[in-house]
C-alpha positions, 0 to 999 in steps of 0.5 A, a space after each residue: 749453913 746452907 748445904 747442897 744435897 741431891 740438887 736442893 739446898 738445905 738449911 740445918 736449923 736448931 729444930 729441923 731441917 728445911 728443904 727449900 729449892 727452885 720449886 719453892 718459888 713455884 708453889 701456887 697458892 692453892 698448893 700451899 693452902 692444901 699443904 697447910 690443911 694436910 698438915 692442920 688435919 693432924 689435930 683430928 687425931 685429938 677428936 677422932 683417933 686416926 683422923 689425923 693419919 687418914 686425912 693427910 694420907 688421902 690428901 697425899 695420895 690424891 695429890 702426890 702425882 700433881 704437886 711435888 710440894 704436896 708429895 713432900 708435905 703429905 709424906 712429912 705428915 704421914 711419916 709424923 703421924 706414924 711416928 706419933 702413933 708408935 710412940 703414943 703405943 709405947 707411952 701407953 704400954 710405960 703407963 704400967 710403970 708410971 712413966 708413960 703418963 709423962 711421956 704421953 703429955 710431952 708427945 701431946 705438947 711436942 705434936 701441937 708445937 711442930 704441927 703449928 710450925 709445919 702449918 706456918 711453913 707449908 703456908 709459906 711454901 717450905 716443906 718442914 722436916 719434923 725433928 723427931 720422925 721416923 722416915 718410913 715413906 720416902 
């Protein structure tokens, strides 16, 4: 059911909270593409380690003042990458007692699925809130 929160309509879904509001209709195709690029750049983590955190951080820092959509997508993406980094470190430590391998595998699957969902939502002009994500940047 839609609810009002800080002047924005929010809708609780099974997976996450999707934020939409009057600005959703004003998202330009360029902003949507840049938002989707910000989200999809998370896949760089699989090739370069920290690239999945650095690229969205750079995009967010450069465009956060000029686009509210990029500001929201960038914050969510950076927060999600920081969360994944923390959980990966915990998983690596837990490898000592043989639980970490399973945690890292599940974390990888979770990361891929939610990144694809977030990229599709960004392309639609909707900010996707990741279900398990610590919000360090508000």
